[in-house]
C-alpha positions in Angstrom: 3.0 -29.1 -59.8 6.4 -29.1 -58.1 6.8 -31.2 -54.9 9.9 -31.2 -52.7 10.3 -34.3 -50.5 12.4 -34.5 -47.4 12.7 -37.7 -45.4 12.9 -36.8 -41.7 13.8 -39.0 -38.8 11.5 -38.8 -35.8 11.3 -41.0 -32.7 9.6 -44.3 -33.5 8.7 -43.5 -37.1 9.6 -42.0 -40.5 7.5 -39.3 -42.0 7.5 -37.7 -45.5 7.3 -33.9 -45.3 6.1 -32.3 -48.4 5.9 -28.7 -49.7 3.4 -28.2 -52.5 1.4 -25.6 -54.2 -2.2 -26.2 -54.7 -4.7 -29.0 -54.1 -6.3 -31.2 -56.7 -9.8 -32.0 -55.3 -11.2 -34.9 -57.2 -14.7 -34.3 -58.5 -15.6 -37.8 -59.7 -17.3 -40.6 -57.8 -15.1 -43.2 -56.1 -16.2 -46.0 -58.4 -15.2 -44.0 -61.5 -12.0 -42.3 -60.3 -8.8 -43.3 -62.1 -6.5 -45.6 -60.2 -3.5 -43.2 -60.3 -4.6 -39.9 -58.8 -2.6 -36.9 -57.6 -3.8 -35.3 -54.5 -1.3 -33.0 -52.8 -1.6 -30.9 -49.7 0.7 -29.3 -47.2 1.2 -30.0 -43.5 3.3 -33.1 -43.6 1.7 -35.5 -46.0 1.8 -36.2 -49.7 0.3 -38.4 -52.3 2.1 -38.6 -55.6 0.6 -39.9 -58.9 2.6 -42.8 -60.2 4.3 -43.6 -56.9 5.3 -47.2 -56.4 2.5 -48.3 -54.0 2.2 -52.0 -54.9 3.5 -55.2 -53.5 2.8 -58.2 -55.6 0.4 -56.2 -57.7 -1.8 -55.0 -54.9 -2.0 -51.5 -53.3 -0.1 -51.2 -50.0 -1.4 -47.9 -48.7 1.7 -45.8 -48.9 0.0 -42.9 -50.8 -1.4 -41.6 -47.5 1.3 -40.3 -45.2 0.0 -38.7 -42.1 1.6 -35.9 -40.1 1.0 -37.4 -36.6 2.5 -40.4 -34.9 0.0 -43.2 -35.0 2.3 -46.2 -34.2 0.0 -47.6 -31.5 -3.0 -47.3 -33.7 -1.3 -49.0 -36.7 -0.5 -51.9 -34.4 -4.1 -52.8 -33.7 -4.0 -54.9 -36.8 -1.0 -56.7 -35.4 -3.1 -57.8 -32.4 -5.6 -59.2 -34.8 -2.8 -61.0 -36.6 -1.5 -62.6 -33.4 -5.1 -63.6 -32.4 -5.5 -65.2 -35.8 -2.3 -67.3 -35.3 -4.1 -68.8 -32.3 -7.7 -69.2 -33.6 -7.1 -70.1 -37.2 -6.0 -73.6 -36.4 -9.8 -74.3 -36.2 -9.9 -74.1 -39.9 -7.9 -77.3 -40.0 -10.0 -78.9 -37.4 -7.3 -78.5 -34.6 -8.4 -77.4 -31.1 -8.1 -73.7 -30.3 -6.4 -72.4 -27.1 -9.2 -70.1 -26.3 -7.6 -69.0 -23.0 -4.6 -67.7 -24.9 -6.7 -66.0 -27.5 -8.7 -64.3 -24.7 -5.4 -63.2 -23.1 -4.3 -61.6 -26.4 -7.6 -59.7 -26.6 -7.6 -58.5 -23.0 -3.9 -57.8 -22.3 -2.6 -56.6 -25.7 0.6 -57.4 -27.4 1.5 -54.8 -30.0 -0.2 -51.4 -29.3 2.5 -49.8 -27.3 2.0 -46.2 -26.2 4.8 -43.7 -26.0 5.2 -44.4 -22.3 5.8 -48.0 -23.0 2.4 -49.2 -21.8 0.3 -51.7 -23.8 -3.1 -51.0 -25.0 -5.4 -53.9 -25.6 -8.1 -54.5 -28.3 -10.6 -54.9 -25.4 -9.8 -51.4 -24.2 -10.8 -50.0 -27.7 -14.4 -51.3 -27.2 -15.5 -48.1 -25.5 -18.5 -45.9 -25.9 -16.8 -44.0 -28.8 -16.7 -47.2 -30.9 -20.2 -48.4 -29.9 -21.9 -45.1 -30.5 -21.0 -45.3 -34.2 -23.6 -48.0 -34.8 -27.2 -46.8 -35.1 -29.7 -48.4 -32.7 -27.1 -49.2 -30.1 -27.9 -51.4 -27.2 -31.6 -51.6 -28.1 -31.0 -53.0 -31.5 -28.2 -55.3 -30.6 -29.9 -56.5 -27.5 -27.1 -55.8 -25.0 -24.7 -53.1 -23.9 -21.1 -53.2 -25.2 -22.4 -55.3 -28.2 -19.1 -55.3 -30.1 -17.2 -56.6 -27.1 -20.0 -59.0 -26.5 -19.7 -60.4 -30.0 -16.0 -61.0 -29.6 -16.5 -62.6 -26.2 -19.3 -64.9 -27.5 -16.7 -66.4 -29.8 -14.0 -66.5 -27.2 -16.2 -68.2 -24.6 -18.6 -70.3 -26.8 -21.6 -68.5 -25.3 -24.4 -66.3 -26.7 -24.2 -66.3 -30.5 -21.5 -69.0 -30.3 -23.4 -71.3 -28.1 -23.1 -74.9 -29.3 -21.1 -73.9 -32.4 -17.9 -75.3 -33.7 -14.5 -73.8 -33.0 -14.3 -72.7 -36.7 -17.6 -70.8 -36.3 -16.4 -69.3 -33.0 -13.2 -68.3 -34.8 -15.3 -66.4 -37.4 -17.2 -64.6 -34.7 -14.0 -63.4 -33.1 -12.3 -62.4 -36.3 -15.2 -60.5 -37.7 -15.9 -59.1 -34.2 -12.4 -57.6 -34.0 -12.9 -56.2 -37.5 -16.1 -54.6 -36.3 -14.3 -53.1 -33.4 -11.6 -51.6 -35.6 -14.3 -50.3 -38.0 -16.0 -48.7 -35.1 -12.7 -46.9 -34.1 -12.4 -45.7 -37.7 -15.9 -44.3 -37.8 -15.3 -42.6 -34.4 -12.2 -40.9 -35.7 -13.9 -39.8 -38.9 -16.7 -38.3 -36.8 -14.2 -36.4 -34.7 -12.5 -35.1 -37.9 -15.9 -33.9 -39.2 -16.7 -32.2 -35.9 -13.4 -30.3 -35.8 -13.2 -29.6 -39.5 -14.5 -26.1 -39.5 -12.7 -24.8 -36.4 -9.6 -26.9 -35.6 -7.8 -28.2 -38.7 -5.0 -29.7 -36.5 -7.4 -31.8 -34.6 -9.3 -32.8 -37.7 -6.1 -33.8 -39.5 -4.9 -35.9 -36.5 -8.3 -37.6 -36.4 -8.0 -38.5 -40.1 -4.5 -39.9 -39.5 -5.9 -42.0 -36.7 -8.7 -43.3 -38.9 -6.4 -44.2 -41.7 -4.0 -45.9 -39.3 -6.8 -48.2 -38.1 -7.8 -48.9 -41.8 -4.4 -49.6 -43.1 -2.4 -51.2 -40.3 1.4 -51.5 -40.7 3.0 -53.1 -43.8 4.7 -56.4 -43.4 8.1 -57.3 -44.8 6.7 -57.7 -48.3 4.9 -54.3 -48.1 1.4 -55.9 -47.8 -1.1 -55.2 -45.1 -2.8 -58.5 -44.8 -4.5 -58.3 -41.4 -6.0 -54.8 -41.7 -9.3 -53.6 -43.1 -7.3 -52.4 -46.1 -6.1 -56.0 -46.5 -9.7 -57.2 -46.3 -10.6 -54.8 -49.1 -7.8 -56.0 -51.2 -9.0 -59.6 -50.8 -12.5 -58.5 -51.8 -11.2 -56.9 -54.9 -9.2 -60.0 -55.8 -12.2 -62.2 -55.4 -14.3 -59.9 -57.6 -11.5 -59.6 -60.2 -11.6 -55.8 -59.6 -8.1 -55.0 -58.3 -7.8 -51.5 -56.9 -11.4 -50.6 -57.6 -12.2 -50.3 -53.9 -9.0 -49.6 -52.0 -7.6 -47.0 -54.3 -10.7 -44.8 -54.1 -10.8 -45.5 -50.4 -7.3 -44.2 -49.9 -7.9 -41.3 -52.3 -10.9 -40.3 -50.2 -8.8 -40.2 -47.1 -6.1 -38.1 -48.7 -8.6 -35.7 -50.2 -10.5 -35.5 -46.9 -7.4 -34.8 -44.9 -6.4 -32.0 -47.3 -9.9 -30.6 -47.0 -9.6 -30.7 -43.2 -6.5 -28.6 -43.3 -8.2 -26.1 -45.6 -11.3 -26.1 -43.3 -13.3 -27.1 -46.4 -16.0 -28.9 -44.5 -18.1 -29.7 -47.6 -15.3 -31.5 -49.3 -14.3 -33.2 -46.0 -17.8 -34.5 -45.5 -18.1 -35.7 -49.1 -15.0 -37.8 -48.9 -15.5 -39.1 -45.4 -18.9 -40.3 -46.6 -17.2 -42.0 -49.6 -14.7 -43.7 -47.2 -17.5 -45.0 -45.1 -19.1 -46.5 -48.1 -16.0 -48.3 -49.2 -15.5 -49.7 -45.7 -19.2 -50.8 -45.4 -18.7 -52.7 -48.7 -16.3 -55.1 -46.9 -19.0 -56.2 -44.5 -21.9 -56.1 -47.1 -19.9 -58.4 -49.3 -18.7 -60.6 -46.4 -22.4 -61.1 -45.4 -23.6 -62.1 -48.8 -20.7 -64.2 -50.0 -20.5 -66.2 -46.8 -24.2 -66.9 -47.0 -23.9 -68.0 -50.6 -21.1 -70.4 -49.6 -23.2 -71.7 -46.8 -26.0 -72.4 -49.2 -23.7 -74.2 -51.7 -21.7 -76.5 -49.4 -22.8 -80.0 -48.4 -20.6 -80.1 -45.3 -22.3 -79.1 -42.1 -19.1 -78.0 -40.4 -18.2 -75.6 -43.2 -21.8 -74.4 -43.3 -21.7 -73.6 -39.6 -18.5 -71.5 -40.0 -19.8 -69.7 -43.1 -23.1 -68.8 -41.5 -21.2 -67.5 -38.4 -19.0 -65.4 -40.7 -22.1 -64.0 -42.5 -23.8 -63.3 -39.2 -20.7 -61.6 -37.7 -20.1 -59.6 -40.9 -23.7 -58.3 -40.8 -23.3 -56.9 -37.3 -21.1 -54.1 -38.6 -23.8 -52.8 -41.0 -26.9 -54.0 -39.1 -27.5 -50.7 -37.4 -27.3 -48.7 -40.6 -29.6 -51.2 -42.4 -32.1 -51.2 -39.6 -32.2 -47.3 -39.6 -33.8 -47.4 -43.1 -35.3 -50.9 -43.2 -36.1 -52.3 -39.7 -38.0 -55.2 -41.3 -35.2 -56.0 -43.7 -32.6 -56.0 -40.9 -34.7 -58.3 -38.7 -35.2 -60.7 -41.6 -31.5 -60.9 -42.3 -30.7 -61.5 -38.7 -33.2 -64.3 -38.4 -31.8 -66.1 -41.5 -28.2 -65.8 -40.4 -28.9 -67.0 -36.9 -30.2 -70.3 -38.2 -28.1 -73.4 -37.1 -25.6 -74.7 -39.5 -26.9 -78.3 -39.5 -29.1 -77.6 -42.4 -28.9 -75.8 -45.7 -30.5 -72.3 -45.6 -33.7 -72.4 -47.8 -33.3 -70.7 -51.1 -36.2 -68.4 -50.3 -34.3 -67.2 -47.2 -31.1 -66.6 -49.0 -32.9 -64.6 -51.7 -34.7 -62.6 -49.0 -31.3 -61.6 -47.5 -29.9 -60.5 -50.9 -33.1 -58.5 -51.6 -32.9 -56.8 -48.2 -29.3 -55.8 -48.6 -29.9 -54.5 -52.1 -32.9 -52.4 -51.2 -32.2 -49.0 -52.7 -32.5 -47.3 -49.4 -30.0 -49.8 -47.9 -27.6 -49.4 -50.7 -27.8 -45.6 -50.4 -27.2 -45.5 -46.6 -24.3 -48.0 -46.8 -22.8 -46.3 -49.8 -22.0 -49.5 -51.7 -20.3 -48.8 -55.1 -22.1 -50.2 -58.0 -19.2 -52.5 -59.1 -19.5 -54.4 -55.8 -23.2 -54.9 -55.5 -24.1 -58.6 -55.4 -27.4 -60.0 -56.6 -29.0 -63.3 -55.8 -29.1 -64.3 -59.4 -25.3 -64.0 -59.7 -24.4 -65.8 -56.4 -23.7 -69.2 -57.9 
C-alpha cells in the first residue's frame, strides 16, 4: 500500500494529510489483535504500521491523527493535570487548597476556544455527558451526578462527608475522569448516529472522542493525565504493555475510517470495542483499589483506597445495574463503608463476583486479559 504524507501547517495545530488506496479493516478481537497494525483511510488521517509511537516504551497515541481541530478538547486533560497539582499534596499528608481546586474546576485554565474564551471542566458536565450513564438521576440519587461527585470531593460533603483530604482527592480525580469518559461516550454516540448519513459529522465526532481519550502529549511524548495514560498505567501494573491501549487506538482508527465509508456495521463494532477498553480502566480501578484497602493496616490509606474504588465504580455503575441491579447495589454498599475498618473478606469477594458476573463482563466489554478474580487479588 503506497502512502504519501504531507505535513501541512494550520492555525493552532499540525495535521498529517494522507492519500491512500484501500482500507484494512481488522477482523480480529481487540485482545488478540497484533500490536503493530496498519489501518489506512483517506480524509486527513493516517495510521502507519511500524511508526514510532512510543516514549519510554509506552504508546503515545500518535497513530490516530484526526482531520478536525480538537485543541480545546485535547486540553481537558491539562485541566485535570493542573487540578492534580493542587490536590495531590494530600497524598503526602499536606493540606489541600480546596478553594483553588474549585476555581480550576469552575473557571478553566487550558481549554481555550478559537475565540480565546476559556471552557471549564464544570461546563462539560452537561446533559450530553450525564445521559451516557444508564439509570441516570434515579440510580445515582441526584441530578447532575457527575458534577455532584466532583463537588462532593471539593467541598467535603455527600460521599466525602467526614473523609480525609486524600479520600476527597480520589473522589475529585476519578470524578473528573468520569466526566471526560462521559464526553467520550457522548461523542461516540453522535458518531454512530451520523454514521449512515453524514460522514463528515461522524468523523469529527470520532476526532472529538479520541481527543478526550488521548489528551495532548507532554515534552517527553507521554500522555500521563488522560484516559489513555490511565490505560497505560493499568497495562504496566498488569505487565501487559500495549494490550489495552493499542487495540483501543486501533478501534478508533478503524471506526473513523468506517464512518467515512458510511460502513455503520464496522463503525458500531469498533466503537463498542473502544467502549469496552475504556470501561476496563474503571472496572480495574474499582477492584484493585478495593483489594488494596483490604490489605492495608493503615486507616488513612484504607479511607483513600475505598474512596478511589467507590469513585471508579461510578463510571460503570449504570451499566452494571442495567444487567444486575442487585449486584450493583451490593457493590455500592460495600464501597460506601467507612475506612476506619478493614472490609470483611466476604464483602470483598462479593464485589469481585458481582463485577465478574458474565452478564456484567459482557455489557462492559472487559477483555479477558484484564479480568480480575478474587482468588488472584493478593
